[in-house]
Backbone as CSV, one residue per row, in Angstrom:
resi,resn,N_x,N_y,N_z,CA_x,CA_y,CA_z,C_x,C_y,C_z
1,MET,17.991,53.503,59.426,16.767,53.271,60.200,17.101,53.256,61.688
2,ALA,16.343,54.010,62.468,16.605,54.108,63.902,16.279,52.798,64.603
3,LEU,17.109,52.448,65.582,16.899,51.236,66.369,16.136,51.578,67.643
4,THR,15.091,50.794,67.920,14.298,50.988,69.127,14.466,49.787,70.030
5,LEU,14.746,50.053,71.320,14.979,48.992,72.288,13.951,49.061,73.406
6,THR,13.658,47.897,73.984,12.821,47.824,75.167,13.563,47.016,76.214
7,LEU,13.845,47.654,77.351,14.559,46.975,78.424,13.576,46.332,79.392
8,SER,14.043,45.306,80.077,13.207,44.611,81.055,14.030,44.378,82.331
9,PRO,13.494,44.764,83.505,12.226,45.455,83.742,12.312,46.915,83.332
10,SER,11.176,47.635,83.416,11.127,49.006,82.926,12.067,49.933,83.684
11,GLN,12.315,49.666,84.978,13.205,50.539,85.751,14.659,50.435,85.300
12,ALA,14.948,49.449,84.438,16.298,49.329,83.898,16.663,50.547,83.058
13,VAL,15.661,51.229,82.504,15.925,52.443,81.733,16.562,53.502,82.624
14,LEU,16.038,53.652,83.844,16.620,54.608,84.782,18.030,54.180,85.170
15,ASP,18.250,52.891,85.372,19.590,52.385,85.689,20.565,52.728,84.562
16,ALA,20.114,52.530,83.326,20.966,52.833,82.169,21.256,54.324,82.081
17,GLN,20.269,55.144,82.427,20.454,56.597,82.411,21.489,57.018,83.449
18,VAL,21.371,56.512,84.672,22.314,56.865,85.742,23.723,56.418,85.382
19,PHE,23.840,55.205,84.846,25.148,54.686,84.423,25.768,55.594,83.365
20,SER,24.969,55.987,82.380,25.462,56.848,81.298,25.855,58.226,81.818
21,GLU,25.083,58.766,82.758,25.407,60.071,83.331,26.716,60.020,84.106
22,ARG,26.921,58.951,84.860,28.183,58.802,85.595,29.352,58.704,84.627
23,ALA,29.174,57.953,83.552,30.243,57.798,82.563,30.569,59.132,81.901
24,ALA,29.534,59.937,81.637,29.739,61.221,80.967,30.520,62.193,81.837
25,ARG,30.407,62.066,83.155,31.162,62.956,84.045,32.662,62.681,83.955
26,VAL,32.995,61.448,83.626,34.403,61.060,83.511,34.923,61.316,82.099
27,ASN,34.126,60.927,81.106,34.530,61.077,79.705,33.265,61.198,78.861
28,ASN,32.888,62.429,78.550,31.644,62.655,77.814,31.851,62.407,76.328
29,GLY,32.045,61.144,75.983,32.282,60.772,74.602,31.179,59.900,74.055
30,SER,31.505,58.625,73.897,30.561,57.700,73.285,30.393,56.440,74.116
31,ALA,29.362,55.683,73.786,29.122,54.380,74.398,29.019,53.344,73.283
32,ARG,29.530,52.164,73.546,29.378,51.056,72.599,28.271,50.147,73.111
33,LEU,27.270,49.928,72.300,26.122,49.116,72.674,26.075,47.867,71.804
34,ILE,26.080,46.707,72.463,26.049,45.421,71.754,24.821,44.653,72.218
35,ALA,23.938,44.341,71.290,22.752,43.544,71.598,22.912,42.158,70.996
36,GLN,22.811,41.149,71.857,22.880,39.767,71.392,22.411,38.847,72.512
37,GLY,21.816,37.731,72.125,21.394,36.732,73.095,20.370,37.212,74.098
38,GLY,19.574,38.229,73.740,18.553,38.724,74.642,19.039,39.739,75.666
39,PHE,20.299,40.197,75.510,20.853,41.167,76.461,21.514,42.330,75.729
40,LEU,21.574,43.477,76.391,22.261,44.647,75.880,23.503,44.891,76.724
41,GLN,24.670,44.884,76.100,25.923,45.213,76.774,26.251,46.678,76.480
42,ALA,26.393,47.465,77.520,26.708,48.888,77.361,28.108,49.160,77.887
43,TYR,29.039,49.438,76.972,30.425,49.741,77.331,30.664,51.250,77.278
44,VAL,31.418,51.760,78.238,31.857,53.156,78.209,33.357,53.196,78.460
45,GLY,34.033,54.147,77.850,35.473,54.288,78.039,35.783,55.238,79.181
46,VAL,36.548,54.774,80.159,36.936,55.610,81.294,38.359,56.132,81.106
47,LEU,39.288,55.231,80.803,40.678,55.593,80.523,41.130,54.804,79.310
48,PHE,41.981,55.418,78.495,42.515,54.705,77.334,43.720,55.460,76.792
49,PRO,44.666,54.756,76.168,45.859,55.409,75.634,45.522,56.299,74.447
50,ARG,46.314,57.347,74.261,46.090,58.290,73.164,47.310,58.379,72.247
51,GLY,47.976,57.270,72.066,49.144,57.239,71.192,49.920,55.963,71.414
52,LEU,50.836,55.655,70.489,51.582,54.401,70.556,52.452,54.302,71.801
53,LEU,52.953,55.418,72.292,53.857,55.398,73.440,53.134,55.613,74.768
54,ASP,51.842,55.848,74.715,51.052,56.086,75.921,50.819,54.766,76.648
55,GLN,51.213,54.701,77.919,51.097,53.472,78.702,49.861,53.452,79.607
56,THR,48.901,54.320,79.345,47.649,54.293,80.095,46.907,52.991,79.803
57,PRO,46.446,52.273,80.813,45.661,51.066,80.539,44.302,51.436,79.950
58,THR,43.772,50.554,79.129,42.410,50.740,78.629,41.452,50.256,79.708
59,VAL,40.656,51.164,80.243,39.731,50.845,81.336,38.308,51.141,80.875
60,LEU,37.491,50.107,80.820,36.112,50.235,80.345,35.127,49.893,81.454
61,GLY,34.003,50.571,81.450,32.898,50.216,82.324,31.865,49.453,81.526
62,LEU,31.204,48.487,82.164,30.219,47.660,81.466,29.001,47.421,82.340
63,ARG,27.820,47.674,81.778,26.558,47.270,82.387,25.835,46.369,81.392
64,VAL,25.147,45.365,81.910,24.397,44.432,81.067,22.926,44.521,81.449
65,PHE,22.072,44.714,80.442,20.638,44.859,80.660,19.879,43.805,79.857
66,LYS,18.804,43.312,80.420,17.963,42.338,79.729,17.051,43.051,78.747
67,LEU,16.927,42.479,77.553,16.053,43.035,76.530,14.695,42.346,76.566
68,ALA,13.631,43.133,76.444,12.282,42.561,76.410,11.992,41.947,75.048
69,THR,12.639,42.472,74.023,12.493,41.941,72.667,13.877,41.719,72.078
70,ALA,14.023,40.680,71.301,15.325,40.310,70.751,15.842,41.365,69.779
71,ALA,17.155,41.552,69.777,17.805,42.481,68.855,19.242,42.037,68.668
72,GLU,19.807,42.367,67.514,21.195,42.013,67.220,21.866,43.216,66.566
73,PHE,22.819,43.835,67.249,23.565,44.942,66.651,24.790,45.256,67.493
74,ASP,25.685,46.046,66.936,26.897,46.514,67.608,27.138,47.928,67.101
75,VAL,26.814,48.944,67.920,26.887,50.334,67.474,27.606,51.192,68.501
76,VAL,28.118,52.324,68.049,28.716,53.330,68.917,27.862,54.586,68.803
77,VAL,27.394,55.109,69.938,26.501,56.264,69.937,27.020,57.323,70.912
78,PRO,26.693,58.597,70.698,27.151,59.652,71.609,26.447,59.561,72.955
79,LEU,27.203,59.676,74.023,26.641,59.570,75.369,25.595,60.650,75.644
80,GLU,25.866,61.868,75.237,24.953,62.972,75.533,23.559,62.706,74.958
81,SER,23.518,62.244,73.709,22.228,61.958,73.083,21.564,60.746,73.724
82,LEU,22.359,59.751,74.091,21.810,58.557,74.735,21.189,58.921,76.082
83,ILE,21.863,59.759,76.857,21.341,60.183,78.155,20.001,60.897,77.982
84,HIS,19.926,61.765,76.986,18.679,62.502,76.748,17.523,61.556,76.437
85,ARG,17.764,60.579,75.572,16.691,59.672,75.172,16.286,58.737,76.308
86,LEU,17.251,58.304,77.088,16.925,57.490,78.260,16.143,58.308,79.278
87,GLY,16.506,59.584,79.430,15.810,60.449,80.366,14.360,60.679,79.977
88,VAL,14.114,60.881,78.696,12.738,61.068,78.214,11.906,59.822,78.493
89,ALA,12.486,58.647,78.209,11.765,57.392,78.447,11.520,57.176,79.937
90,SER,12.529,57.449,80.767,12.403,57.250,82.206,11.352,58.182,82.804
91,ASP,11.360,59.452,82.387,10.414,60.432,82.917,8.965,60.071,82.587
92,SER,8.770,59.412,81.441,7.419,59.037,81.025,7.037,57.627,81.461
93,GLY,7.969,56.956,82.183,7.684,55.607,82.663,7.728,54.548,81.585
94,GLU,8.390,54.861,80.470,8.463,53.922,79.354,9.714,53.048,79.454
95,ALA,9.605,51.820,78.966,10.755,50.925,78.917,11.395,50.935,77.528
96,GLU,10.773,51.634,76.600,11.237,51.661,75.213,11.890,52.999,74.899
97,PHE,12.966,52.970,74.163,13.631,54.191,73.719,14.329,53.933,72.392
98,THR,14.568,55.000,71.657,15.218,54.913,70.351,16.667,55.329,70.470
99,LEU,17.556,54.550,69.881,18.979,54.861,69.956,19.320,56.066,69.095
100,PRO,20.308,56.866,69.519,20.788,57.974,68.678,21.484,57.421,67.434
101,ALA,21.731,58.301,66.485,22.464,57.913,65.283,23.889,57.518,65.651
102,GLU,24.440,56.581,64.911,25.805,56.117,65.164,26.818,57.224,64.909
103,VAL,27.944,57.130,65.599,29.065,58.043,65.377,30.309,57.218,65.073
104,ALA,31.360,57.895,64.647,32.610,57.203,64.330,33.134,56.479,65.557
105,SER,33.619,55.266,65.354,34.113,54.445,66.455,35.455,54.959,66.950
106,LEU,35.608,55.055,68.277,36.883,55.405,68.873,37.756,54.166,68.999
107,ALA,39.029,54.368,69.267,39.960,53.237,69.332,39.518,52.218,70.375
108,TRP,39.103,52.680,71.560,38.729,51.738,72.615,37.487,50.958,72.243
109,ALA,36.604,51.545,71.443,35.344,50.887,71.103,35.547,49.671,70.200
110,ALA,36.729,49.559,69.608,37.020,48.409,68.763,37.602,47.247,69.565
111,ILE,37.795,47.454,70.864,38.390,46.432,71.727,37.291,45.632,72.412
112,THR,37.302,44.331,72.217,36.297,43.468,72.833,36.974,42.480,73.775
113,PRO,36.583,42.455,75.037,37.188,41.514,75.998,36.912,40.068,75.594
114,PRO,37.805,39.162,75.954,37.572,37.735,75.658,36.321,37.235,76.375
115,ARG,35.679,36.250,75.788,34.493,35.653,76.409,34.858,34.491,77.330
116,GLU,35.922,33.779,76.995,36.259,32.561,77.735,37.671,32.639,78.289
117,GLY,37.985,31.682,79.159,39.335,31.550,79.689,39.621,32.362,80.929
118,TRP,38.616,33.052,81.473,38.842,33.884,82.647,39.153,33.030,83.875
119,ARG,40.129,33.448,84.644,40.545,32.728,85.842,40.262,33.581,87.073
120,ARG,39.570,33.006,88.030,39.232,33.762,89.238,40.454,33.945,90.119
121,ARG,40.610,35.170,90.612,41.715,35.524,91.495,41.175,35.960,92.858
122,ARG,42.093,36.338,93.726,41.677,36.840,95.032,40.889,38.138,94.865
123,GLY,39.733,38.216,95.511,38.897,39.405,95.413,39.485,40.584,96.177
124,ILE,38.817,41.716,96.067,39.311,42.917,96.730,38.138,43.665,97.365
125,ALA,38.373,44.237,98.531,37.341,44.980,99.241,36.999,46.263,98.495
126,SER,35.724,46.573,98.434,35.300,47.813,97.788,35.891,49.031,98.484
127,SER,36.061,48.939,99.796,36.649,50.056,100.544,38.076,50.342,100.089
128,ALA,38.822,49.278,99.752,40.195,49.453,99.271,40.209,50.144,97.914
129,LEU,39.259,49.783,97.053,39.158,50.421,95.739,38.739,51.884,95.877
130,ARG,37.834,52.151,96.795,37.374,53.525,97.009,38.535,54.394,97.511
131,ASP,39.325,53.855,98.432,40.474,54.596,98.957,41.516,54.835,97.853
132,ALA,41.749,53.822,97.022,42.732,53.953,95.949,42.282,54.993,94.926
133,ALA,40.982,55.036,94.643,40.456,56.021,93.700,40.642,57.437,94.235
134,ALA,40.314,57.633,95.516,40.461,58.953,96.127,41.921,59.392,96.159
135,GLU,42.807,58.444,96.462,44.238,58.759,96.498,44.735,59.149,95.103
136,GLY,44.287,58.423,94.085,44.709,58.737,92.723,44.217,60.093,92.256
137,VAL,42.960,60.416,92.561,42.410,61.724,92.187,43.210,62.840,92.843
138,ALA,43.561,62.652,94.106,44.350,63.656,94.824,45.742,63.813,94.206
139,LYS,46.339,62.703,93.791,47.670,62.757,93.183,47.633,63.485,91.843
140,VAL,46.587,63.205,91.041,46.454,63.892,89.752,46.288,65.390,89.972
141,ALA,45.423,65.766,90.912,45.190,67.181,91.195,46.451,67.880,91.674
142,GLN,47.242,67.174,92.465,48.477,67.750,93.008,49.554,67.861,91.940
143,ALA,49.587,66.898,91.014,50.659,66.846,90.017,50.409,67.747,88.819
144,VAL,49.130,68.097,88.599,48.788,68.857,87.396,48.584,70.328,87.737
145,PRO,49.411,71.220,87.191,49.209,72.660,87.411,48.000,73.166,86.624
146,GLU,47.649,74.428,86.830,46.473,74.983,86.162,46.640,74.997,84.645
147,SER,47.827,75.276,84.174,48.080,75.314,82.731,49.117,74.256,82.387
148,ILE,48.706,73.301,81.550,49.596,72.195,81.207,49.259,71.669,79.822
149,GLY,50.260,71.210,79.101,50.030,70.664,77.775,49.325,69.319,77.857
150,GLU,48.585,68.975,76.807,47.821,67.731,76.797,48.726,66.512,76.910
151,SER,49.893,66.538,76.262,50.796,65.389,76.302,51.340,65.165,77.713
152,VAL,51.652,66.252,78.417,52.146,66.132,79.785,51.038,65.645,80.703
153,LEU,49.833,66.168,80.513,48.691,65.752,81.319,48.436,64.261,81.162
154,GLN,48.490,63.776,79.928,48.255,62.359,79.689,49.341,61.494,80.306
155,LYS,50.586,61.994,80.293,51.693,61.261,80.907,51.485,61.144,82.417
156,VAL,51.047,62.218,83.049,50.773,62.195,84.492,49.677,61.183,84.795
157,ARG,48.598,61.224,84.034,47.492,60.298,84.258,47.925,58.853,84.055
158,ALA,48.733,58.613,83.006,49.199,57.256,82.741,50.028,56.724,83.897
159,ASP,50.913,57.581,84.436,51.771,57.162,85.544,50.942,56.823,86.785
160,ILE,49.958,57.669,87.081,49.176,57.479,88.305,48.165,56.355,88.158
161,TRP,47.383,56.369,87.100,46.323,55.366,86.952,46.841,54.020,86.478
162,GLY,48.051,53.993,85.951,48.624,52.725,85.525,49.374,51.995,86.619
163,THR,49.582,52.659,87.766,50.304,52.054,88.880,49.448,51.007,89.584
164,ALA,50.032,49.840,89.853,49.283,48.758,90.512,49.025,49.109,91.971
165,LEU,47.913,48.612,92.501,47.607,48.808,93.906,48.628,48.070,94.767
166,ALA,48.976,48.646,95.890,50.031,48.092,96.737,49.730,46.674,97.198
167,ASP,48.489,46.397,97.538,48.128,45.091,98.084,47.469,44.165,97.059
168,HIS,47.413,44.611,95.806,46.801,43.762,94.769,47.437,44.142,93.432
169,GLN,48.602,43.551,93.155,49.437,43.965,92.050,48.793,43.779,90.670
170,ARG,47.757,42.985,90.594,47.100,42.790,89.299,46.188,43.962,88.917
171,ILE,45.814,44.781,89.889,44.810,45.813,89.658,45.459,47.187,89.556
172,PRO,45.362,47.864,88.409,45.876,49.227,88.307,44.932,50.200,89.007
173,ALA,45.481,51.320,89.463,44.676,52.315,90.166,43.524,52.819,89.303
174,GLY,43.722,52.803,87.970,42.666,53.255,87.069,41.411,52.412,87.157
175,ALA,41.556,51.133,87.483,40.390,50.267,87.637,39.595,50.667,88.872
176,ALA,40.301,51.050,89.930,39.636,51.525,91.147,38.884,52.820,90.865
177,PHE,39.512,53.708,90.112,38.874,54.971,89.738,37.582,54.719,88.971
178,ALA,37.615,53.806,88.007,36.428,53.502,87.210,35.317,52.902,88.058
179,ALA,35.672,51.960,88.926,34.669,51.310,89.776,33.971,52.317,90.674
180,ASP,34.732,53.272,91.202,34.163,54.293,92.075,33.328,55.284,91.276
181,ALA,33.876,55.770,90.165,33.194,56.788,89.369,31.882,56.287,88.780
182,LEU,31.819,55.004,88.431,30.625,54.452,87.798,29.618,53.899,88.801
183,GLY,29.928,53.990,90.090,28.986,53.549,91.109,28.907,52.050,91.292
184,PHE,30.023,51.359,91.057,30.027,49.897,91.141,30.446,49.373,92.513
185,LEU,30.795,50.252,93.442,31.284,49.799,94.744,30.136,49.651,95.738
186,THR,29.118,48.932,95.321,27.917,48.757,96.149,27.982,47.492,97.005
187,ASP,28.809,46.535,96.621,28.986,45.316,97.400,30.200,45.466,98.316
188,LYS,30.298,44.609,99.309,31.433,44.667,100.234,32.735,44.379,99.506
189,ASN,32.684,43.458,98.543,33.879,43.081,97.791,33.561,43.034,96.298
190,MET,34.606,43.123,95.486,34.470,42.903,94.050,35.271,41.658,93.679
191,GLN,34.704,40.837,92.832,35.417,39.665,92.326,36.466,40.111,91.315
192,VAL,37.540,39.336,91.217,38.629,39.637,90.291,38.885,38.424,89.399
193,HIS,38.893,38.645,88.085,39.222,37.593,87.123,40.248,38.134,86.137
194,THR,41.103,37.262,85.623,42.081,37.652,84.613,42.139,36.616,83.498
195,VAL,42.563,37.084,82.326,42.897,36.207,81.208,43.866,36.985,80.326
196,GLY,45.061,36.394,80.091,46.068,37.104,79.317,46.399,38.448,79.947
197,ASN,46.340,39.527,79.147,46.614,40.853,79.689,45.317,41.612,80.012
198,TRP,44.241,40.846,80.259,42.954,41.424,80.635,42.660,41.171,82.110
199,LEU,41.942,42.114,82.714,41.484,41.983,84.093,40.030,42.434,84.158
200,ARG,39.231,41.768,85.004,37.831,42.146,85.163,37.468,42.211,86.637
201,LEU,36.869,43.319,87.053,36.312,43.477,88.384,34.796,43.366,88.280
202,THR,34.191,42.595,89.177,32.753,42.338,89.091,32.055,42.620,90.411
203,SER,30.944,43.349,90.332,30.061,43.532,91.481,28.630,43.383,90.986
204,GLY,27.682,43.451,91.915,26.293,43.349,91.513,25.823,44.550,90.719
205,SER,26.613,45.625,90.702,26.229,46.853,90.005,26.825,46.975,88.611
206,GLY,27.876,46.216,88.310,28.487,46.326,86.995,29.892,45.764,86.965
207,TYR,30.554,45.991,85.852,31.881,45.430,85.617,32.860,46.532,85.202
208,VAL,34.101,46.371,85.634,35.204,47.165,85.118,36.127,46.201,84.389
209,VAL,36.405,46.497,83.131,37.250,45.632,82.324,38.501,46.404,81.924
210,VAL,39.660,45.803,82.145,40.937,46.477,81.918,41.793,45.674,80.950
211,LYS,42.332,46.377,79.956,43.350,45.777,79.091,44.663,46.487,79.385
212,LYS,45.619,45.718,79.908,46.897,46.319,80.281,47.706,46.645,79.019
213,PRO,48.507,47.699,79.057,49.314,48.068,77.882,50.366,47.011,77.589
214,GLY,50.708,46.873,76.332,51.702,45.877,75.947,51.090,44.511,75.850
215,GLY,51.922,43.528,75.605,51.403,42.174,75.417,51.687,41.219,76.554
216,ALA,52.164,41.749,77.681,52.515,40.882,78.793,51.277,40.230,79.383
217,ALA,51.303,38.919,79.502,50.174,38.192,80.069,50.314,38.106,81.570
218,ASP,49.163,38.017,82.231,49.143,37.900,83.688,49.272,36.434,84.064
219,SER,50.226,36.121,84.913,50.448,34.720,85.279,49.616,34.338,86.485
């Protein structure tokens, strides 16, 4: 049975559409949608490891939307179909839309950030994240030739996006890339929180959640 959602306010549908379109430009895969407590959590995968030896951090984007009507579910849906349905609703001025059929869950979609225990750290300027994202994109473009194997390409990305920022060792460059790509650098600064091997960047536009590779906890 198809799930129908109503977001509040109605313009949140357009916000969800723009967020999904930005995510699709980076990784046109799937989105994980969790409805609980009167809110819809929309997760998208920006970076994630593709094997046991891959040291790419898991970098997720998150937007939270208020639901006009209560719902409880946890599904993974294709981004392309979700964008289409949000676009139809937005164009007609509707706040209600029907979710696409579920698809097989990807590895990152099974990862859920902790709810409690987050510790606030020193924040970071959005300008610094924007500069780090641009620098990383340039490094990837420079390091990757026109023809390259997938394993080598992933190794290059892991090395570049997994490297910590020079002035903020807790934040990998991949988190800066996600914040910029998803349009979250709208505030002057982003808040930084950590718990264990997790990191979260927060702005008024959304969240970037990072799970560092391995089991090393952040002190």
